[in-house]
C-alpha positions as CSV (number, residue, x, y, z in Angstrom):
1,E,0.0,0.0,0.0
2,G,3.0,2.3,-0.3
3,F,4.0,2.3,3.3
4,Y,7.7,2.4,4.3
5,Y,8.9,-0.2,6.7
6,M,12.2,-1.5,8.0
7,V,13.1,-5.1,8.5
8,M,15.8,-5.7,11.2
9,E,17.4,-8.8,12.6
10,L,15.8,-10.1,15.8
11,L,18.7,-10.2,18.3
12,D,19.0,-12.8,21.1
13,G,21.4,-12.5,23.9
14,R,22.3,-9.8,26.4
15,A,24.1,-6.5,26.5
16,L,27.9,-6.7,27.2
17,A,27.2,-4.5,30.2
18,D,25.1,-7.3,31.7
19,V,27.9,-9.8,31.0
20,I,30.3,-7.5,32.8
21,D,27.9,-7.0,35.7
22,A,27.4,-10.7,36.1
23,E,30.9,-11.9,35.6
24,G,33.4,-9.1,36.2
25,R,36.8,-9.6,34.5
26,L,36.6,-11.8,31.5
27,A,39.2,-14.4,30.6
28,P,41.7,-12.7,28.3
29,E,41.0,-15.1,25.3
30,R,37.2,-14.4,25.6
31,A,37.7,-10.6,26.0
32,L,40.0,-10.6,22.9
33,A,37.4,-12.6,20.8
34,M,34.7,-10.0,21.7
35,L,37.0,-7.0,21.1
36,R,38.1,-8.3,17.7
37,Q,34.4,-8.4,16.7
38,I,33.8,-4.9,18.1
39,A,36.9,-3.6,16.3
40,A,35.8,-5.2,13.0
41,G,32.3,-3.8,13.2
42,M,33.5,-0.3,14.1
43,A,36.2,-0.5,11.4
44,R,33.4,-1.1,8.9
45,A,31.4,1.8,10.2
46,H,34.5,4.1,10.0
47,A,35.2,2.9,6.5
48,L,31.7,4.0,5.6
49,G,32.3,7.4,7.2
50,V,30.2,6.8,10.3
51,V,31.4,7.7,13.8
52,H,29.3,6.1,16.6
53,R,30.1,8.6,19.4
54,D,28.4,6.5,22.1
55,L,30.2,3.2,22.0
56,K,29.7,1.4,25.4
57,P,28.9,-2.0,26.7
58,E,25.2,-1.2,26.8
59,N,25.3,-0.8,23.0
60,I,26.9,-4.1,22.4
61,M,24.8,-7.3,22.2
62,V,26.4,-10.7,22.9
63,D,24.6,-13.8,21.6
64,P,26.0,-16.9,23.4
65,K,23.9,-19.2,21.1
66,R,26.0,-18.0,18.1
67,G,29.4,-18.4,19.8
68,E,29.2,-15.1,21.6
69,H,28.6,-13.2,18.3
70,V,28.8,-9.5,18.9
71,T,26.4,-6.9,17.4
72,L,26.9,-3.2,17.7
73,L,23.7,-1.2,18.6
74,D,22.3,2.3,18.9
75,F,24.0,4.5,16.4
76,G,21.6,7.2,17.6
77,L,24.4,9.7,18.4
78,S,26.4,8.7,15.3
79,K,27.3,11.1,12.5
80,T,28.7,10.8,9.1
81,V,32.1,12.3,8.5
82,T,30.7,14.3,5.5
83,E,27.8,16.4,6.5
84,W,26.0,15.9,3.1
85,S,22.6,17.0,4.3
86,G,23.5,20.3,5.7
87,V,21.5,19.5,8.8
88,H,23.5,19.3,12.1
89,L,21.9,17.6,15.1
90,T,24.8,18.6,17.3
91,H,26.9,21.7,17.3
92,E,30.4,22.6,18.4
93,G,30.3,22.9,22.2
94,D,27.5,20.3,22.7
95,V,28.4,17.7,25.3
96,F,26.8,14.3,24.8
97,G,27.7,10.6,25.4
98,T,28.0,8.3,28.4
99,P,30.4,9.6,31.1
100,D,32.3,6.4,31.7
101,Y,33.3,6.0,28.1
102,M,33.5,9.6,26.8
103,P,36.8,10.8,25.4
104,P,38.3,14.1,26.6
105,E,37.3,16.0,23.4
106,Q,33.6,15.1,24.0
107,W,33.8,16.3,27.6
108,L,35.2,19.6,26.2
109,G,32.4,19.9,23.6
110,A,35.0,19.7,20.8
111,S,34.3,18.0,17.5
112,A,34.5,14.2,17.8
113,D,35.8,12.0,15.0
114,A,36.7,8.3,14.7
115,R,39.3,8.7,17.4
116,A,36.5,9.2,19.9
117,D,35.3,5.7,19.1
118,V,38.9,4.5,19.5
119,Y,39.0,6.0,23.0
120,A,35.7,4.4,24.0
121,F,36.9,1.1,22.6
122,G,40.0,1.4,24.8
123,V,37.9,2.0,27.9
124,I,35.7,-1.1,27.1
125,A,38.9,-3.2,26.6
126,Y,40.3,-1.9,29.9
127,E,37.1,-2.9,31.6
128,L,36.9,-6.4,30.0
129,F,40.5,-7.3,30.9
130,S,40.6,-5.8,34.4
131,G,37.0,-6.1,35.6
132,Q,36.9,-2.4,36.4
133,L,36.6,1.0,34.8
134,P,39.8,3.0,34.3
135,F,38.3,5.9,36.2
136,P,35.9,4.5,38.9
137,C,33.7,7.3,40.1
138,D,30.5,8.2,41.8
139,T,29.7,11.5,40.1
140,V,29.8,12.9,36.6
141,A,32.3,15.5,37.9
142,E,34.7,12.7,39.0
143,A,34.2,11.0,35.6
144,M,35.1,14.2,33.8
145,Q,38.2,14.7,36.0
146,G,39.4,11.2,35.3
147,H,38.9,11.4,31.5
148,L,40.5,14.8,31.2
149,Y,43.4,14.7,33.7
150,T,44.0,11.3,35.2
151,E,46.2,8.5,33.8
152,P,44.8,5.1,34.8
153,P,47.2,2.4,35.9
154,T,48.1,0.4,32.8
155,L,46.9,-3.2,32.5
156,D,50.5,-4.4,32.9
157,V,50.8,-2.6,36.3
158,L,47.6,-4.3,37.5
159,G,49.3,-7.7,37.2
160,L,46.5,-9.4,35.5
161,P,47.1,-13.2,34.9
162,G,47.1,-14.4,31.3
163,L,47.2,-10.9,29.7
164,P,48.5,-11.4,26.2
165,P,51.7,-9.5,25.3
166,G,51.0,-6.1,23.7
167,V,47.4,-5.8,24.9
168,S,48.4,-3.2,27.6
169,R,50.1,-1.0,25.0
170,L,47.2,-1.3,22.6
171,V,44.7,-0.2,25.3
172,T,46.9,2.6,26.6
173,R,47.3,4.0,23.1
174,C,43.6,3.9,22.5
175,M,43.0,5.8,25.7
176,Q,45.5,8.7,25.1
177,K,44.1,12.0,26.2
178,K,45.1,13.7,22.9
179,P,43.3,12.4,19.9
180,S,46.4,12.8,17.8
181,E,48.2,10.2,20.0
182,R,45.5,7.5,19.3
183,W,45.1,5.5,16.2
184,D,43.2,7.4,13.5
185,D,40.3,4.9,13.3
186,M,39.2,1.4,14.2
187,Q,40.7,-0.1,11.0
188,A,44.1,0.7,12.5
189,V,43.0,-0.7,15.9
190,A,41.6,-3.9,14.3
191,A,44.9,-4.4,12.4
192,A,46.9,-3.9,15.7
């Protein structure tokens, strides 16, 4: 009858946030398997010019029936690198995102590009490997302080058993305060 509709995959499983809440620190091999999928999905988004800008465990679905297949969700704050429509839903100076995973540039209301997703990926990786956030906090002000000014202990310093070589360096580079010191996009992270 001329109506538009959208067909979407019916997802089964639970949010990665629920997995973390229930289990805490994941075994390194399991964390790496999930992170590889997240990196591959975000690499594809970045290749298409899409920046998520709210990557967090609540927006990642894990389906145990499909071998812990990971699906990225909620691109509601995403934007395309090329503003082809001329319509801007956010403006320079707007602050948006989820405090525990927001990179410094989002806290400051600066423009966020693919490196913002790289930062959020680093925070997620830190949490999966260590079982804790890099900046544990009770208030938004404490979260902002951590992301802007505090260097978290590296995963190597935490003495985590079974941590594969190089993972701590990868996570640390993803979480650099200056975007120019991170990888440019998730394609580079996925390759690393």
